N, C-alpha and C positions, 0 to 999 in steps of 0.2 A: 502796115503794122495794126496790130489788134491793139484798139483804145477802150473797148466796152469792157464791163465787167466779167470775169469768167468765174462763174460759181463752181466750186468743186466741193464735194462734201467729204469730210474728212470724218471718220469714226471716232477719233481720239479727241475730238473737239466737243463742248456742249453746244447746244442749241445757240446760246447766247454768244458763245466765241465764233461760230459759223456766221451768224448773222452780221458781226462786226467785220469779218473777214470780207464777206461777200458784199458788203455795202461799200466797200472802199474802191473808187475807181482805180483804174490802171494808169492814169495820169494824174498829174498834181500832187503837190505836197500836202501830207497829213501828219498831224500828232495825234497820238493813241495814248491816253493815260490811264492807269489802273494800279490798283493797291498790290502789294505783294500777294502771291498765290492767285492772281487773275487770268494768269497764263500768257502774259505778254510777250515771254521769250518764245514758246510755243507759236504764239500767233506771228511773231517776227518771221520765224522761219516758214512758216506756210506763206505769208506776205511775199518773202523774197522769191520762194518757187512760183507763185502765181505771177511776178512781175517777171520771173526768166523766160516765161513762155510767150511773152511779146518779141523775144530774139535778141533783144538787148543784152549787153554784159549787166550782170547783176551781183551786188557783193551785200552780204550780212554783216555788219560792221559793229564792234563792240571796243570800249575802250581797254577792258581787260583781257589779256591774253588766256586767261584760265577760263573766262565766260566764252571766248572764242573758240576753245577746245571743245566745250560742251555744246556750242551751237553747231559747231561741225559735226559733232556725232549725230544730232538732231536733224541735219541736213541730211545724211547717209540714207536715212530711211523714208526720205520724201522727195528727193529730186528726180526730175523726169529725164529720162537719156535725150540727150542733145539740147538740153536747156539747163546746164549747170548752175549752180550758186556757189560762189566763193565768199567764205567766212574770213574776215580779216579784222584786224585792229585797225583804229583810227590813224596810228603811226604808219602802219604797213600799208593801208590804201594811198597815203599821201604819196609816200615813198614810189609807189608804184606809179601812180598818177602824174607826178611831177619830178619824179628822178630822186635819188639818194643824195643830190646835192641841193635839195630843197632847203630853202635859208630858214634857219632856226631862230628862236627868239630866248630871251634871257629865263623865261618862266618854264624852259625844257620844251615847250610845245615848237610852234613854227611860226614865221612871220606872216601872220594872215593878211595882212595889206598887201604885201608882195605877192602871194600866191593868189590871191583874189584878183590883182591886177592882171597875173598870168592868165587866169581863167578868163578874164573878161576879154583878154587880146586874142584869144583863140576860139572864142565862141560861135558856134555853128560850122567850124573847119571840117568836123569828121563827126557829123550827128549821129550817124548808125553806131560809133564807138562810144558815144557819151552814155553812162551806165545809168541804171537803177539803183539808188542806195536804200537799204535798209537799215536802221540803226536802232539797237537794242541798249536798254539802258542809257538813254540818250541824255539824262540830266547829268551824267557825268562828262559831257564833252562841252568845251568853251562856246561861247558866242561867235568868235571868229570862225569856227569850223562850219557852224550853219551858214554864214555870211558866204563862204568860200563854196561849199556844195550847192547852195541855192543856184549858183552860176555854172557849176562843173558836173551836175548830174541832171539826167532827164527827169527824174521824179525823187523825191526824199521822203521816207515814211519813217517816223520817229516812234518808238515805243518808250515811255518815261513814266517816272513817279518822283515828282519833285521832294517827297519826304524822305527818299532815299539819296540825297545829295551828299556823299562822303568826300569827294573830292575838293581840293583847292580851286581848280579851275571847272566849275559846273555852271549848269544854267537852269533857270526855271521854265516852267511851260511857257508862260509869256515871253521870255527871252526867246526861247527857240522858235515859237511861232512868228514872233516879230523879225527875226533874223531871216527865216525863210520867206517871208513876204506876206502882205495882207489877205492873199487869196487861200492862206494855207488853213486846211479843214480841220477842226478839233473834234476827236471822237473820244468817248470814256468807255471802257470796259468794267464791269463790276464783277464780284463774286470773290471768294478765295476757296480755292480747289485744292490748298495745299496744308493749311495749318489745322490743328484742332481747335474747338472752341476755348479751350483754357490756354493754348499758347497764343492764339490771336487776342485773347483779352489781356494777356499781360503785355503783348505788345504795344496795345491801345495805351497802355500808361506812358508809354515812351515817344509815341507818334508827336510829331510837331506839325501843325498845320494840316490844310487839305480837309477835304468831308470827312465824316466818319465813315469807314468802309463797314460792309456787312460782316457780321460775326457769322462763323461758319456754325452749322447744326451738329456737325459730326464731334463727339466727345472723346476725351482721352485722359490721361493721367495730368496730375497739377504738376507744372515746372519745379524744380526743386533748386533752391539756394544751398551751395554745400560748401563746408568748409574744409580745406587741405592743410594738413601741417606741414607739407613740404611736396616738392614736384614728384618725389617717389610715389607717394601716396596718391596723387593724381594720376599718373601714369598707371599704377595697380588698378586703380578705377576703371580707368579707359580700357585697360586690357580685360577686367572683367565683363565689362559691358559688351566687348566684342565678343568673348567667348559665350555669352547669352544669347548673341542675336548674331551668329556666323554668317547669315545671309542677308544682312542689312548694311546700310553706309552710315558711317559714324563721322560727322565733321567736327574737328577740332579747331575752333576759331581762337586765334592768339593775337595778341597787341605787342607782344615783345619776341623778337626773332630769336634769341637764346632760348627762351622758354620752350619754343618750337622745336630747336635742336637737341634740346636736353631731352624732351618727349621723345623725339624720333629715336635717339640712341636707346632708350629705356623700352620702347615698344618693339624696337628690332630683337631685343633680345628677350622679349617676352613669349616667344612661340606660337603667336597668333597664326590662325588658319589662313589669313592674308595677309601678306606683307603691308604694312603701313606706307603710305604715300606721303611725301612731302612738296609742297609747292614753293618755289623760291623765285620771283620774279627777278632776281640777279643771275639766274642760271640762264644760261644761252641755248642749251639743248641738253638732252638726257634725261635721267629718271628725276630731278628735283624741276623740270620742266615741262615735260610731255606726260601728262597724268591720265589713267584709265577711269575717268569718274563715273563709269557706269557700274563699275564691278565692287561687290561687297568689300566692306573692310573700312579701317580708319584713314582719313585724309587730314592732314593737318596744314592749315591754310591760314595765312595774315588776314585778319579784318578786312583790310583794303581789297583785297582780292575776293572775298565772298560774295559779292554782289551777284545777284543772277543764279546762285547755286541752291540746291537743296539737299537735305540728307535726312533719312528716317530719325535718327538721334543728333543734337548738337550739345556739344560742350563748349561753352564760352569759358576757356582756360584760366584766365588771368585777371578777373574783374577788378582787383586790387590794384591793376595799373591805372585806373581812373580815378583812385581815391582822391588825388590831390585837386582833380577838376571840380568845377561847380557843378554839382549834380542835376541843376535845373537847365544847364546852358543847353543850348540846340545840339552843339557838336556831339555832346555825350548821349543825349536822347535819341537822336538821329543813328547813331552807331548801333546802339541797343535795339532800337526798331528793326533796323537791316539783319543783326546777327540773330535776333529772337525769332524773325519771319523766315529763317532758313530751315526751321525744324518742321518736319512733318507729323512726328508722332511723340516724341520725349525731347525733353530740353533740360540741361543741368546749367547753372551759373554757378562756376566755381571761383571760390578766393583764397588765397592765403594773407596771414597776417594776424595780427592780435584784435583787430576792431573791423567789423562788418562795414564795406565801402558804403560811403552815404547814399550812393546812387541806388543800393538794394535795401536801403531802409523802407519801411512803411509799405512792403508789398504784401502784408498778411492777407489771406482770402485768394491771392492769386498765386501763390506758391507755397510748397513746403521748405521747411528749414530743416538741413540734417549737418 
């Protein structure tokens, strides 16, 4: 089995990204950190392809099913015949590895202690089938998961950013490293290849912790804080954006599911060039579960599923839903940091009500108000 590095030049990666990828040995555990826009998801897909060339089963894992769909699409253009990579959620991989009767815990995850005991009991029994795991947005998985895969995987490579921890069961970089073992190597990738300078600068206002990332040189329009009298006005504005930008992807991020459903109904009647898409984690299959994230048009998604995605234009649809929360809280700031950094070119922070939400106050210089 090959254990040396296998440098592969990929034209869609920057020189820094290629250097990061080629410097990772094909053995051992690794934690790769970087800010939004640094290319972690793309690197994760490339890393998984590299590891698959060793002949072991290889999985590219995320917590979010919507991110899994995006990663699956990325892999389709990268995988090598005879060395497939399977994109899976953490839940799906555990069910495949331990069976659908894997013991569950009260928090909705699994009984990590029992699963770790099972992994330890079978350690080395079928070494050739022990998989490589590559994990994207790894900060969203709990520490128990990493203690488990330390025993259940041949190697674990985690791509993460602890400034984007939106889930209740999350892990810091230090916690991930500690759970994977003292020999785990830490790597950092820098740069922001997604956002404009204006969008990245606004995101900095909301960032919590971590070192200050590089601000992109590419410039664009100032983000807009826009008041809407009603959902109808919001839907009309989104439809107008789609009409002006028929070849671009518009991500509408909501906090309230009824708002998403209302917007979907209105946009379906708006006669858009491309049928709008709505993602619902409650759907088991069908049009609200399986999306085409590569095609142009409007995609409505809850903020909990927005991690790892990117769009030409992002509309944060219901900022007023956070009005009652402390605007300085890490939860609010981290949520807006994640949502803002999904935007490549344009950003709209929309709100309804009689008073500007407190967390949108004091943004003069970073945004235009309409």
